[in-house]
N, C-alpha and C positions, 0 to 999 in steps of 0.2 A: 289768192289763195293762202291757206294758213299753212304753218310751217310744219305740221303733221299731215297735211294732205300732200304737199310737195315730197315730203320723206317717203309718204307711202306710195306716191306713183313713182318716184325715183326707183325704191326698192322694187316694185313691182317691174319696172322696165328692165331694171337689171337682171332679175330672174329670168323674164321672158328672153331677153337677148343671149343669156348664158345656156338656155334649154329650148330653144327654139325647136330643134328637131324632136326632142322627146316630147314636148307639149303638143305638137301638131300630131304625132303618132299616137299619143294619148287620147286626144280630141277624136280622131277618126275611128279608133278602137272603139271608145265610148258610143259614138253614135251607132255604130254597126252593133254593138252589144243591145243596146236599146231595141233594136228593129227584130234582131234575133230573139231576144228573150220575150218580146210581146208576142210574137208568131209561135212560139215554142208552147209558151203558157197557154195560149188560146186553144192549140190544137191538141197539146197532151193533157194538159190539166183540165180543160174545159171550163176556164174561168172567163169573166167578162172582160173587156176591153179596158175597163177602169182598174180592175184588180191586177190585171198584166201590166197595164201602163204603170201603176204604183211599184210593183215589184220590179219592172225593168227599170226603174229610174233609181231605186235606193240599192239594190244589189251591183249594178255596173259602177257606181260611184265608189263602193269601196274597191271593186276590182280596179278601176282606174287609178286609185291612188297606189294599190299594189303594183300595178303595170308600170307607173311612173318609177317607183323605187327600183324594180328590178330591172328596168330599161338604164337608170342612172348607173346601177350596180355593173351592169353587163358591159355598158360602154366604157366604164372605168376599167375594166378587166381586159376588154380587148385592144386597148391603147398600150398596154405594157408588151 
């Protein structure tokens, strides 16, 4: 392995270890959001599955980043 690869894997492992709970909640939230967004778009907006899928992937990714930041902030405030 190259030095860069070792550094990236090491940093990724450290980030994961320090944020396991937040990362797991974020992943579960994101999967649920995909399913809900596809269903709602198909029922309410009467769009095709592929259009709903595209929107359901792009929009929750932005929400997931927001949720992760919010969760980290919330957790830091509740420890005090």
